[in-house]
N, C-alpha and C positions, 0 to 999 in steps of 0.2 A: 628706488626713491628713498632719500634719507632726510630726516628732519633733525638729526642729532645736533647739529650746530646751533639750531634755534631753540630747541627745547631742553629742559633741565633733566628729563628722564627719557628712556627709550620709548620709541613710538608705540611698540606693542603693549607696553605697560600703560602708556597714556590712554590708548583706546579702550583697554579693559576698564580702567578707572572711569573713563568717560561714559561707557555703557552703564556701569553701576550708578554713576552720578545721575544719568538721565532717568533711570528707573526711580531713584530716590526723589529727584525733582518732580517727576510726574505724580508720585504719591503725595508729596507735600502740597503741591498746587491743588490737587483734587480734594484733599482734606480741607483746604482753606478756601474753597469756592463758596461764594454766596449762594443762597438757595431759597426756595419758597415751599411752604407747607401749610396744611390745614386751610385749604381754599374752600370757601363756601359762598353760596349765592342765595339771595332772598328776592323773590319775585315781587311784582307790584301788589299781589294779593297776600304777601307775607308768607309764601310757601318757601321753606328753607331746605336746602340740600347741599351735600358736599360734592365738590367737583375737582378736577385736576386742571393744570395749565399745560398747554393751551386748551381753552374750553370753547366749544361751539355747539349750540343747540342742535339736536337732530331734527327738530321740527320748528315751524314758525311759531313765534311767541307773540303774546299781546303787547301792544305799545305801552310804554311807561318806563319807570325807573327801576333798574335792577341794581341791587346793592351787593358788591363783592367784598368779602372780608378774607384776609390772608395773613400769615405770619411770614416775615422776611428775615432771614438770618444773615446779618452783615458781618463780613470778615475784613481783616486788614488789607487784603488784596483787592477788595471791591473798589472800583474807580469812582463811585458816587452817582452814576447815572443809570436809570432804568428806561427801557424802551416799552412803551405801553401802546397796544393796538386794540382799540375798542370796537365793538359792533353794537350801537352805531356811534354815540357821542358821549364823551366824558363830561359829566356835570359838576362833579365835586370829588376832591381827594383829601383824605384825612390820614395823617401819619402820626402815630403815637399821640393822638388827641389834638394835634396841631393841624389847622386848616392850611392847605397849600394854596397860595394866591393863584387865581385862575390865569393871571398874566403869564405864569411860568409854563402853562401847557395848552392854552386856549388856541394857539395858532393852528395846530393840527389836531385838535381834540376830536374832530369828526372824520379823520382819515382812517377808514377801516382797512386800508391796504398796507400803509406804511406807518401809521400811528404817529405818536409824538414822543419826544425825549424829555425826561424830567430828571433834573439834578436833585437828588434827595439827601445829599451829604449833610446839610444843616438840619434836617428833620429826623435823622436816624442816628442810632448809637450802635457800637459794637455789640453783637449778640442778636437777640430776638426783638423784632419790631412788628408792630401791628399796623397794617395798611387797610383802609376802607375806601372803596371807590364806588361812586354812584354813576351808573352808565345808562343813558336813555336809549331805549330801543324804539325806533320810529315805526318799523314794520318788519315782518319776516323773521329770519334767524337772528339770534342774539348771541353774544359771546365776549370773551376777553382773553388777551394774551399779554403776559409781562415777561420781559427778557432782561437779564443782566448783561450790560454792554461791555463788561470788562474783557479785555483781550488777554485771557490767561495764557494763550500760546506765546505772547510776548514775554511773560515772566519766564517761561521755559527757555526761550532763546537767550534772555538776559542771564539766566543761571549758567547756561553753557558758555557764554562769553566770559563771565566772571571766572568760571572754572579754568579756562585756558590762561587767564591772567596770572595764575599761580605757577605756571609751568614754562613761561616764556623767558628766554635770555634777552632782556631788554637792550643790553649793550649791543649784542649782535643784531637784533631787530632794527635798532636805530641806525647802526652802521650800514646794514644792507639796504634799508629804505633810503637812507641819505645818498648812498652810491647810485642807486637806481634813479633817484630824482635828479641828481647832478648830471648823470649820463643822458637822461632824457632832455634836460634843459640845454645841455651842450649840443645835442644833436638837432634840436628843434628851436633854436634861438629866434629865427625869423617867424615861425608859426606862433610862438608864445607872444612875441611883440605885437603881431597883427591881432591876435585874440584879445590881448589886454586893451589895445586901442578900441577894438570893436565893442568890448564889454563896457568900457568907459563911455562910449557914445550911447549905447543902449541904456545904461543906467541914467545918463543925463536926460534922455528922451522920456523915460518912465517918470522921473522926478518932475519934469517940466510939462507932462502931458495935460495938466489942468489948464494950461494956457493955450492949447490948440483947440479951437472951437469946433472944427469939423472932425467928428469922431471917425468918419469913414477914412479920411486922410490919415488920422492918427493910427488907425488899425494897420494900414499898409506900411507906415513908417516903422512901427514896431515889428511887424511880421517880417518885413524885408531885412531889417537889421538882425533879427534872430536867425533867419535862414542863412544870411551871409556869415554869421559867427560859426555856423556849422559847415557851410560849403567851402569857404575860403581855406581854412586849415586842412580840410580833407583833400582838396585838389592840390594844394601846395605839397602836402605830405606824399601824395601819389606821385607827383612830379619829381620829388627829391629822393624818394626811398624805394620806389617800385622798379621792377625790370621794365625797360623801354618806357621810362617815366613820362617822357614828353608826349608820346603817342597815347599812352594809357590815360594821362591827365586830360588830353584833348577829348578822348572818347567819353570820359567821365563828365567833362564840362558840357558837352552836347546833350548827353542823356539828362543831366541836371536841368538844363534850360528847357527841354521838352516837358519835364515834370513840373517845372515852375510855371509854364504856360497853362498847364492843367489846373494848377492851384488858382491862378487868376480867373479862369473862365468857368471851371466846373462847379455846379451847385453841389451842396453837401449831400443830397440824396441821389445823385446820378452815379450809376455803377457802384451802388452800395448795398449792403445786406443789413437788415434789421437796424437801420441807422437811427431811427427815432428812439428805439430802445436803448442804444448806446448813448445817445444824447441825453435821454432821461436819466440814465445812471450817472453821467458826469454832473448834470445839474443837481441831482440829489446830493452828491458829495460836496459840491460848491455851497449849497444852501445849508446842509446839516452837518457836514464834516465827518460823517460816519457811513460805513458800508451798510447798505439796506438789507432787508430780509430777502432771501431768494424768491419768495412768493410775491414780493411787492411790485415786480415789473417783468416784462418779457425776457430781458437778458440779465436780470439781477442775480441770477445763479452763478454768473461768472466770477472768478477771483477778482479782487479789487485793484491790483497793482496798476494796470493801465489807467483805470478811471481815476485813481488817486493822483497819478502823474499828470493826467490831463487837467484835473481840477486845480492842482498846484500851479501848473503852467499858466492857466487862464488867470488865476488870482494874482500871480506875480506881475502880469501885464496890466491888470485892471485894478490897481491899488486905489484908484479914485472912483471906482464903480460907475464908469461912464459908458461902457459898451452895451449896445442893444443885442437882441437875439441873433440877428443876421451877422453882426460883427463877431459875436461869440462863436458861431459856427465856422466862420472863415479862420479865426484864430486857432481853433481845434484842428482844422484841416492843415494849417501850417505846421502844427506839431507833428502830424503824420508825415509830412514831407521831410522835416528835420530827422525824424526817426528813420525814414526810408533811406536817406542819404548815408547815415551811419551804418545801416544794414548793408548797403551796397559796398561801403568802404571795407568792412570786415570780411565780406564775401570775396571781394577782389583781393584783399590781403591774404586770404586763405589760398586762392589760386596762385598768387605770387609765391607763397611759402612752398607749395607743392612743386612748382616748376623750379624754384631755386634749389631744392633738395635733389631734384632730378639732375639738374645741371652740375651740382657739386659732386655727384657720384658718377656722372657719365659725361665727360667733356666732349665726347663725339656728338652730342646733341646740340652743341653750341651753334652750329651752322644752320639748323632748321627750327630752333626753338622759338624764334621771334614770331613767325606766322602762327604757330600753334598756340602760343601764349596769347597773342592779340585776338585770335579767333575765339578762344575760351572766354576771355574778358568781354568780347563783343557780344557773344551769345547771351551772357548773363546780363549785361547792361542794357541791351536793346531787345530783351524779351518783350513780346508784343503787348502784354497786359501790364507791364511795369508802371507806366504813367497813371493809369486808372487806379491801380492799387496804391500808388504813392501818396495820394491825397484823400484816401478813404478814412472815414471816422470809424473806429472800432479797435478791438484789442488784438486783431490779427497782426497788425503792423508791429506792435511791441513784442509779440511772440516771436516774430521773424527776426527782429533785431537781436534779442537775447539768445535765440537759437544759433544765429550766425556767429555771435561773439563766443559763446560756449564752444561751438564746433571749431572755431579758429584756435582757441587755446588747447583744445583736445588734439588737434593736428600738430600744434607746436610741441605739446608734451610727447606726442608719438615720435617725433624726430629728436626731441631733446627732453628726456623724462626727468624734469625738475619738479620739485614738490609744489612750487608756487603756481605753475601752469595747471596742474591737476586740481589744485584747490580752487583756482579761479573758474575752471571748467564746472566744478560741482556747484560753486556759489551761483554762477549764472544760470545753471540748469534749475536750481531751486527757485530763483526769481522767475524763470520761464514758466514753471508750474504755477506760481502765484499769479501769473498773467493769464494763462489759459491752460486748461487741464491737459491738452494734448502735448504740453511740454514734457509729459512723462516719457514721450518718445526719446527725448535726450538721454534720460537715464538708461534706457535700453541700449542706445548707441554707445554711451560711455562704458557701461558694463561689458558689452560685447567686445569693444576695442581693448579693454583691460584684459579680458580673458584671452583674446587673440594675441596680445603682446606676450602674455605669460607662455602661451603655447609656442609661439615662434621663437622666443628667446630661451625657453626652458629654464625659467628663473622664478619659480613660485615663491621661494623663500625671500628673494629680493623684493618682490612686489606684495608681500603679505600685508605690510602696513598700509599699502595703497588700497588693497582689497577691503581691509577693515574700515578705512576712512570712507570708501565708496558705500559700503553697506550701511554704515551709521548715517551718512548724509542722506541716502535714499530713504532709509526707514523714517528718519525724522521728517523729511520733506513730505513723504506720502501720508504720514500720520497727521501732520499739521494741516495738510490740504484737504484730507478726505474724512477725518474722523467725525466732523459735524454732519456730513452727508450720510455717513453710515448710521449715526445715531438717529437721524431723521427717519430711517427705515422702521424704527420702532413705532412711530406714529402714523407713517404713511408707507405701507408695504409696497405700493406701486411706484414709489419715487425712483428716479433714475440717478445713478451715481455720477455719470459723466455729463449727460445732457439733461438737465432738469426739466426743460420744456418739451422733451420728446413726446410725451403723452398728449400734448396739445397740438402737435403738428397734424394738419389735415390729411385725410385719406387720399386726397388727390396727389400728394407727394410720394405716396408709397410706390416702390419699384420692386422688381423681382431680385432675389439674391441667390438664384440657383447656379449650378456650375456653369451652365451655358452662358450666363452673363459675364463670367470671368474668363472663360476659355476661348471665346470667339471675338473676332475683330475684323470688320470689313473696311479695308483701306479705301476702296472706291467710294463708299458712302461717306467716309470721313472727309474726303476731298469735296464731294458733290454737295454735302450739307454744310454750309459755311459756319453756322452758329447752332448752339444747342439751347435747350429750354428745360427748366425743371418740371414743367407741366405737360409737355408735348412728347409723346412716344415717337412721333415721326421725326423728331430732332435728335434721336439717338440716346435719349436719357437712360433707357433700360440697359444698355451695354456699359459695363464698368469702365473699360478702357476708352471708349469713345467719349463718354462724359468727362472722365478725368483729363484726357488730353485736350479736349475742346475748352474746358474751363481754365486750363493752364494757359491757353493762348489768348482767349477772348472773354473769359468769365462766362456768365450765362445770360447775357443781355442782348437785345436785338440792336442791330446796326442797319439802318434803312438806306443809307446812301449807297448807290450802285457800285461806286469805286471801292468801297469797303468790302462789299460782298465778293468782288473779284479778287481783291487782295487777300481776303480771308482764305479763299480757295488756294491761292498760290502759296500762302504761308503754311496752310495745312499740308500741302504736298511737300514743301521743303522741310517741314517738321518731320515727316515720315522718313525723309532721307537722313536727317540728323539722327533720328531714332535708330536707323540701321547702323550709322557710324558709331553711335553710342554702344551698340552691341559688339561692334568690332573693338571698341575701347574697353568694354567689359572683359573680353577675352585677353586683351593685352594686360589689363590691370590684374587679372587673376594670376598671371605669370610673375607679377611684381607686388605680391601682397605686402611686403615690407614697406612699400611706399604708398600703396593705395587702399589698404584695408579700411581705414576710417571712411573714405569716400564710398566704398562699396557697402559698408555697414549702414551708413547714413541713408543712402537712397533705398537700400533694401528694407530698412526699418520703417521709413516713411511710407513706402508703397504697401508694405505688409500691414501697417496700421490702418491704411485706408481700406484695404480688403476686409479686415476685421470690423471696421466701423460700418462698412456697407452691409456686412452680414448681420451684425447685432442691431444696427439702426437702419433698416432698409428703406430709406427715404432718399429721393434724388438729391436733396440739398446736402445730405451727409457725404456725398461722393464728390463734393466740390474740391478742386485742387487747392483752394485758398488755405485749407487745413494743413497742407504740407508745402506751402509756397517755397520754403528754403530748399526744396528738392531741385530747383532750377540750378543751383550751384553744383552739386555732384553730377547732374546730367551734363552740364557744360564741361566739367572736368573730364568726363568719359569721352566726349567728342574730341576734346583736345588731346587726350591720351591716344585715341585712335589715329589722329593725324601724326602724332609724335613717333609712334612705334610701329604701326601697321601700314597705314596708307602712304607714309613717306617712302616706303620701299619701292613703290611704283610711281613714276613721274606723272602718268596719266591719272591714276587714282588720287594722288595728292593735289594735282591741279584742279580736277573736277570737284574735289571736296572743298577746296578754297573758293571755287566758283559758287557752289551751293550755299556755303556759309555767307559769302558776300551777298548773294541774292536774298538770303533770309534776313540779313541785317538791314538791307535796303528796303525790302518789303515791309518789315516790321516798323522801321522808321517812318515810312510813308503812311502806313496804317495809323500810327500814333498821331502824326501831324494832320492828316486829312480828317481824322476823327474829331480832333479838338477844333479844327477850323469849321466843321460843318454842324457843330452843336448849336 
């Protein structure tokens, strides 16, 4: 991989300078952080003592006014806003002898979970400032926490961006970007025109929404237009650019229509996990515009990227502030469907890329590739839990999208090792970690693929700059994502790094994590027991593989309609057949590592992470397949690989495999349709 044509210096020197620059930037930013010192508290009986922030009394205190005095050191990097969390109510704030008008903080002055935000820019000066707060304690414990809301990590990223600006050949960058843009436009003229027309119609609808009296009707007008803006280009692109485009686009369209029906009919809390916590997080960002404290809500510990995206999406549609709570929920569900469609597009695009490379290097496969390709696409698109997952509110859906996009560019780089593909892979992986902590799996996949490519090609020197880029990106991403959590261990030794609310999960969720839970699997029980449950041992939750496979097919919810129970048993049986075919595909893929190593590493990393997760967090909910939902893609690829290389050698095996896959697709489709019709 070479960057020489775009950069002014050799990449190995660039990355050495970048590493030194990162260390220097880190030191500069930390020296210029705002901070608090000399915190003291005076009780209602004038008892004075020094404390630290955050402060919380160890025992219940008397009711009355507690006066907190502290020194605040303001720097040029400070953004001007403090986050104040009182226990119980803020009565008065004085900064440098100036009284702060109560109107600036009174709205949330008694919120002892999430507190209030106060812009102190006009009350403070550079250097040391004196802040006095009067906080009323109604009863019980009393305390105070004040936080600097400045996003110092943003300065770090900005410094890195500016650093690269000094080493770029802008003429080459402009020419390269321009060529890519013109090539894309020339190839997708129809799609661009359709998108432009759709965006124009949507913009007109948003601007004219104040004249539509029925907000329920308005919601569906905007939602349908947004969905079409995503769906139409995707289906047209599949039709024009994919192998067997006509059939593939038809399969995509049917899958999309089923998911659309779920959007219309499914309530926001059906087939969902912790949905009220996710909704609360989005509403917090809509109202306050800032990420909350991890302790402020059940899922507030999650990284904020999905919730910021959802808040932006809703605000863009509700510029006149007309939608009620019910309409808000349906709009956020529509965002999930839009994201899910793009996730499906990039996943099928990855399948297309893998099969194209097989076809390019082995023309003998041309006569039998069509059924294998369509079977792989069908397994992915008609996976039984897809429609329920597609309209679920939560950060899982954006995690899956970014995972699929990063994995697509990783596979593209694997077959064509250009710098831009690997850079996009790392950038999307970093965003995935900012969406959900299990995005770290991606860095494991990318690093292992890079190592595998070096071993297979025996070209360590050639990929040395790529290794350096990977190590720098991973280090920066992990540091920016987890250093706050690690710092929190100083004040709370029992805090969890990955799952902050793990300590609050009830004992009824606890499951065994001994070897027997991982080394055994009863296929008869798997077929006989149609659905699983996080609280019921008789539904197979203790067995790792049982619970993982069942939640992949049906999640962990009850389906009471008799036909669904029968279909679930049929789908379970057919899934076990597909599982056997995937093992056949695994054997075939191991013989062709130059083509399939990313697929094997991806599914291995995801399953391995789930095993570790079950060991370190032995709760049934930790074993849910939704944490590795993108694993459906490599699983489908392995089944397709088995058909292409192993099962096709026998007409009987190939025909029976086609029958099993067709039965699986029909059963899954019927399950999805009957499920939504009986709700």
